[in-house]
VEXMARDO-117051 format. One record per residue (C-alpha): residue number from 1; x, y, z. Coordinates in pm, 1 decimal, decimal comma, padded with zeros to 6 digits. Layout:
BEGIN
(NUM (X Y Z)),
...
***
This chain:
BEGIN
(1 (-00556,6 -12312,5 -11962,4)),
(2 (-00215,3 -12147,5 -11935,4)),
(3 (-00098,5 -12093,9 -11577,7)),
(4 (00057,1 -11766,5 -11468,5)),
(5 (00171,7 -11908,3 -11132,8)),
(6 (00541,3 -11972,6 -11077,4)),
(7 (00675,0 -12160,2 -10776,8)),
(8 (00970,7 -12003,9 -10595,4)),
(9 (01152,6 -12224,0 -10340,1)),
(10 (01392,4 -12043,7 -10104,8)),
(11 (01588,0 -12153,7 -09798,7)),
(12 (01577,2 -11876,1 -09540,0)),
(13 (01304,9 -11654,1 -09399,7)),
(14 (01455,7 -11341,4 -09557,2)),
(15 (01555,8 -11496,1 -09892,2)),
(16 (01433,4 -11332,9 -10211,8)),
(17 (01428,4 -11451,7 -10575,2)),
(18 (01625,7 -11144,7 -10684,3)),
(19 (01641,4 -11061,4 -11051,1)),
(20 (01497,1 -11398,1 -11158,1)),
(21 (01183,0 -11313,7 -10964,1)),
(22 (01178,0 -10959,1 -11100,9)),
(23 (01204,6 -11077,0 -11460,7)),
(24 (00934,2 -11338,3 -11410,6)),
(25 (00700,6 -11075,1 -11268,6)),
(26 (00779,7 -10845,4 -11559,4)),
(27 (00662,2 -11127,4 -11787,5)),
(28 (00334,4 -11147,5 -11599,6)),
(29 (00391,2 -11445,9 -11369,2)),
(30 (00255,0 -11452,9 -11014,4)),
(31 (00517,7 -11582,8 -10771,1)),
(32 (00424,7 -11840,9 -10509,1)),
(33 (00712,2 -11827,1 -10258,2)),
(34 (00769,1 -12128,0 -10030,4)),
(35 (01043,0 -12198,2 -09774,6)),
(36 (01034,3 -12566,1 -09667,1)),
(37 (01326,8 -12518,4 -09427,6)),
(38 (01104,7 -12303,6 -09203,1)),
(39 (00803,1 -12532,0 -09236,5)),
(40 (00627,3 -12428,3 -09558,5)),
(41 (00452,9 -12704,2 -09750,6)),
(42 (00531,9 -12771,4 -10114,5)),
(43 (00236,4 -12805,6 -10355,1)),
(44 (00099,2 -13139,2 -10462,0)),
(45 (-00045,8 -13044,8 -10802,0)),
(46 (00247,2 -12915,4 -11004,6)),
(47 (00041,2 -12879,0 -11321,1)),
(48 (-00096,4 -12561,4 -11160,8)),
(49 (00242,4 -12397,1 -11218,5)),
(50 (00415,7 -12260,9 -11525,9)),
(51 (00752,9 -12345,7 -11374,2)),
(52 (00964,9 -12394,4 -11062,9)),
(53 (01284,6 -12225,2 -10946,0)),
(54 (01482,2 -12352,6 -10646,7)),
(55 (01730,9 -12100,2 -10512,0)),
(56 (02049,8 -12103,6 -10306,2)),
(57 (02111,9 -12114,1 -09934,2)),
(58 (02380,6 -12171,1 -09671,3)),
(59 (02292,2 -12535,7 -09611,6)),
(60 (02408,3 -12836,9 -09812,4)),
(61 (02216,7 -13064,7 -10044,7)),
(62 (02374,2 -13341,1 -09834,4)),
(63 (02180,7 -13223,2 -09527,5)),
(64 (01882,8 -13443,0 -09619,6)),
(65 (01940,5 -13659,4 -09309,6)),
(66 (01963,8 -13354,9 -09081,1)),
(67 (01716,2 -13106,7 -09228,8)),
(68 (01362,5 -13210,1 -09314,8)),
(69 (01332,1 -12920,1 -09559,6)),
(70 (01620,1 -13041,2 -09777,0)),
(71 (01489,9 -13399,7 -09775,9)),
(72 (01144,4 -13274,2 -09876,8)),
(73 (01296,2 -13069,7 -10159,9)),
(74 (01489,8 -13362,6 -10304,3)),
(75 (01174,1 -13575,3 -10305,1)),
(76 (00975,3 -13283,5 -10444,8)),
(77 (01227,7 -13237,3 -10726,0)),
(78 (01174,6 -13597,8 -10834,1)),
(79 (00799,9 -13528,5 -10854,5)),
(80 (00861,8 -13208,4 -11046,7)),
(81 (01067,9 -13394,1 -11305,4)),
(82 (00795,2 -13657,1 -11341,8)),
(83 (00541,0 -13376,7 -11393,9)),
(84 (00754,5 -13234,8 -11679,1)),
(85 (00733,0 -12878,8 -11542,7)),
(86 (01013,5 -12634,2 -11633,1)),
(87 (01264,9 -12646,9 -11347,8)),
(88 (01552,2 -12411,3 -11272,4)),
(89 (01794,8 -12498,0 -10990,0)),
(90 (02033,0 -12221,6 -10881,8)),
(91 (02345,2 -12309,1 -10679,8)),
(92 (02196,6 -12511,9 -10390,0)),
(93 (01893,0 -12565,7 -10614,0)),
(94 (02118,9 -12706,6 -10885,2)),
(95 (02286,2 -12930,9 -10629,5)),
(96 (01946,1 -13053,3 -10509,3)),
(97 (01856,5 -13133,6 -10870,6)),
(98 (02183,0 -13325,7 -10906,8)),
(99 (02113,9 -13524,3 -10588,5)),
(100 (01757,7 -13599,8 -10701,7)),
(101 (01880,4 -13768,4 -11019,9)),
(102 (02172,6 -13957,9 -10872,6)),
(103 (02459,7 -13708,8 -10876,9)),
(104 (02698,5 -13631,0 -10591,7)),
(105 (02758,2 -13298,8 -10417,1)),
(106 (03081,2 -13234,6 -10228,8)),
(107 (03311,8 -12959,3 -10100,6)),
(108 (03638,8 -12880,8 -10271,8)),
(109 (03913,4 -13114,6 -10140,0)),
(110 (04135,2 -12817,4 -10055,0)),
(111 (03851,7 -12613,9 -09900,1)),
(112 (03834,1 -12369,4 -10189,9)),
(113 (03526,6 -12156,2 -10239,4)),
(114 (03399,7 -11975,0 -10547,0)),
(115 (03279,6 -11624,5 -10465,0)),
(116 (03247,3 -11338,1 -10712,0)),
(117 (03224,7 -11323,2 -11089,3)),
(118 (03405,6 -11600,9 -11276,4)),
(119 (03429,7 -11706,9 -11637,7)),
(120 (03198,2 -11987,0 -11746,9)),
(121 (03290,4 -12179,5 -12061,6)),
(122 (03013,6 -12345,0 -12266,1)),
(123 (03056,8 -12700,9 -12385,6)),
(124 (03031,1 -12784,6 -12754,7)),
(125 (02665,7 -12881,3 -12710,6)),
(126 (02588,2 -12547,1 -12544,3)),
(127 (02774,0 -12356,2 -12817,3)),
(128 (02575,7 -12532,2 -13089,0)),
(129 (02254,8 -12442,9 -12909,7)),
(130 (02358,0 -12081,7 -12853,7)),
(131 (02306,5 -12105,2 -12479,0)),
(132 (02581,8 -11864,5 -12379,1)),
(133 (02562,0 -11598,6 -12647,3)),
(134 (02475,3 -11321,2 -12400,6)),
(135 (02709,6 -11378,9 -12106,9)),
(136 (03040,5 -11542,1 -12020,8)),
(137 (03086,3 -11434,5 -11656,2)),
(138 (02847,0 -11517,5 -11373,5)),
(139 (02825,5 -11450,2 -11001,4)),
(140 (02923,7 -11733,8 -10769,3)),
(141 (02885,4 -11793,7 -10396,1)),
(142 (02941,8 -12153,8 -10292,1)),
(143 (03182,2 -12395,4 -10124,2)),
(144 (03040,3 -12717,3 -10271,7)),
(145 (02997,9 -12836,2 -10626,6)),
(146 (02796,9 -13099,8 -10810,4)),
(147 (02894,9 -13392,2 -11027,1)),
(148 (02697,8 -13413,9 -11350,1)),
(149 (02458,7 -13710,9 -11317,7)),
(150 (02486,6 -13991,6 -11571,6)),
(151 (02168,5 -13902,3 -11761,1)),
(152 (02233,1 -13527,6 -11768,4)),
(153 (02414,5 -13314,9 -12027,7)),
(154 (02702,6 -13088,7 -11920,4)),
(155 (02648,3 -12738,5 -12060,8)),
(156 (02919,7 -12524,0 -11901,7)),
(157 (03251,4 -12565,0 -11726,8)),
(158 (03446,4 -12344,4 -11489,1)),
(159 (03802,5 -12226,0 -11522,7)),
(160 (03875,1 -12225,3 -11147,4)),
(161 (03824,2 -12482,3 -10872,5)),
(162 (03475,0 -12606,6 -10963,9)),
(163 (03465,3 -12764,2 -11311,5)),
(164 (03090,2 -12828,4 -11347,0)),
(165 (02886,5 -12511,7 -11386,1)),
(166 (02563,1 -12603,8 -11566,3)),
(167 (02378,1 -12912,5 -11682,7)),
(168 (02045,6 -13002,8 -11836,1)),
(169 (01830,9 -13302,5 -11752,5)),
(170 (01574,8 -13382,4 -12018,2)),
(171 (01443,4 -13078,1 -12201,8)),
(172 (01308,8 -12870,3 -11913,9)),
(173 (01535,4 -12902,1 -11609,6)),
(174 (01850,3 -12693,1 -11572,6)),
(175 (02097,5 -12707,2 -11284,7)),
(176 (02328,2 -12406,9 -11245,5)),
(177 (02617,1 -12362,0 -11005,5)),
(178 (02606,9 -11982,9 -11041,1)),
(179 (02357,3 -11712,0 -10945,1)),
(180 (02182,0 -11532,0 -11233,4)),
(181 (01936,8 -11391,8 -10976,4)),
(182 (02199,7 -11172,9 -10808,6)),
(183 (02134,9 -10800,6 -10764,1)),
(184 (02370,4 -10536,3 -10632,3)),
(185 (02168,7 -10522,3 -10308,1)),
(186 (02209,9 -10897,9 -10267,2)),
(187 (02586,5 -10868,6 -10317,7)),
(188 (02605,0 -10613,2 -10037,2)),
(189 (02383,1 -10824,3 -09810,5)),
(190 (02565,9 -11152,1 -09871,2)),
(191 (02901,9 -10989,3 -09803,3)),
(192 (02769,7 -10841,0 -09481,8)),
(193 (02642,3 -11174,9 -09356,0)),
(194 (02911,0 -11402,1 -09498,9)),
(195 (03216,4 -11182,3 -09546,5)),
(196 (03430,0 -11422,4 -09345,0)),
(197 (03408,4 -11669,2 -09635,8)),
(198 (03614,5 -11435,4 -09854,6)),
(199 (03924,1 -11539,7 -09660,8)),
(200 (03912,9 -11889,0 -09814,9)),
(201 (04096,2 -11962,9 -10142,1)),
(202 (03876,1 -11849,0 -10429,3)),
(203 (03697,8 -11567,6 -10247,3)),
(204 (03703,8 -11236,4 -10432,5)),
(205 (03710,9 -10910,8 -10234,3)),
(206 (03384,7 -10722,0 -10230,3)),
(207 (03514,4 -10441,9 -10451,7)),
(208 (03591,3 -10698,4 -10724,7)),
(209 (03240,1 -10839,6 -10692,1)),
(210 (03085,2 -10495,7 -10730,8)),
(211 (03305,5 -10423,2 -11033,2)),
(212 (03199,4 -10756,0 -11183,0)),
(213 (02833,4 -10660,4 -11140,5)),
(214 (02899,0 -10333,6 -11325,5)),
(215 (03069,8 -10518,7 -11610,6)),
(216 (02851,8 -10827,3 -11650,2)),
(217 (02507,3 -10750,8 -11508,4)),
(218 (02334,9 -10659,6 -11835,4)),
(219 (02472,8 -10963,3 -12014,1)),
(220 (02347,6 -11195,5 -11740,3)),
(221 (02006,4 -11029,0 -11755,5)),
(222 (01984,7 -11098,6 -12130,4)),
(223 (02109,4 -11454,4 -12074,7)),
(224 (01837,9 -11516,3 -11814,4)),
(225 (01562,6 -11393,8 -12045,6)),
(226 (01695,2 -11616,8 -12323,5)),
(227 (01685,6 -11915,0 -12085,3)),
(228 (01324,5 -11830,2 -11998,1)),
(229 (01242,6 -11837,0 -12369,6)),
(230 (01411,7 -12175,2 -12405,7)),
(231 (01198,6 -12308,3 -12119,1)),
(232 (00881,5 -12171,2 -12277,7)),
(233 (00841,7 -11903,9 -12008,9)),
(234 (00736,1 -11632,7 -12251,2)),
(235 (00534,6 -11327,8 -12141,9)),
(236 (00199,7 -11449,6 -12012,6)),
(237 (-00005,1 -11225,4 -12243,4)),
(238 (00181,5 -11363,5 -12545,6)),
(239 (00108,8 -11720,5 -12436,7)),
(240 (-00255,7 -11644,8 -12368,5)),
(241 (-00299,5 -11472,1 -12704,2)),
(242 (-00142,0 -11766,3 -12883,7)),
(243 (-00379,9 -12004,1 -12706,5)),
(244 (-00695,4 -11808,4 -12801,7)),
***
C-alpha cells in the first residue's frame, strides 16, 4: 500500500514547512508535523511514511549534548537512513544529516553568515544528472556550514563563504544548506525576528532578499518539484493508479 503521509520535522513552536509543505500537499500528501525540541515524539515505524523532511532552526546540529531534541533527531536520522525512506534535510536539517553520517558542522572562522539569495554551482555529477536545470540561486539563512561526509556525494558548491551547498547520501537522502521552502511571508518574518544578523559579513539587506525572491522564486519552485520527482514523491493519485 502506498502511503500518503509525509513527516515534517521542525524546530520551533511557530515553524512552518513553507513552500515545501505546500507543494507536498498539492501532490496529495498528508503532513505529520513534529517538533522534538518542544517535546514531540518522533515515529517508530518509518515505513508508514512516504518521506521525511527536516527543516531549519536557530539552534546548532552541535547542540546534541545540550538539547535533547537535537540528539533525538540525529539518532532518528540514522534510523531513517536504515529504513531507506526519502529524506530531505534543509539547512539545520542538512547539518543534522551530515552529523548523523559522520560529517562535521562548524561556524565560519571569520564569523561570516550567509543570508539572502546566493548563486549555487552544481558539481559535474549534478550537471550530468540535470539536478540544477531549473534554478541557480537559492535563499540562505545560516551561520554554520557542513563538511561533506566521506560516503556522501557533493552536488553543489557556493561562491561565497560556505563552499558546501548540497550533498546526497545513497539514493534517497539529500542534505541542502539552502532553503527551498522559503516564502515571501517567511522572509519578512525571519528578518523581523533575526534582522540583527544582517550586520554580520555576508548578510544581505532585506530589500535585496525581497528582490531575489521576485527574480528566483519560480525557478526554485520548479527545482523543488523536480527533486520530489527524483525522490519518487510523485502525486499520490498517480502513484496509486500505477499500483492498481
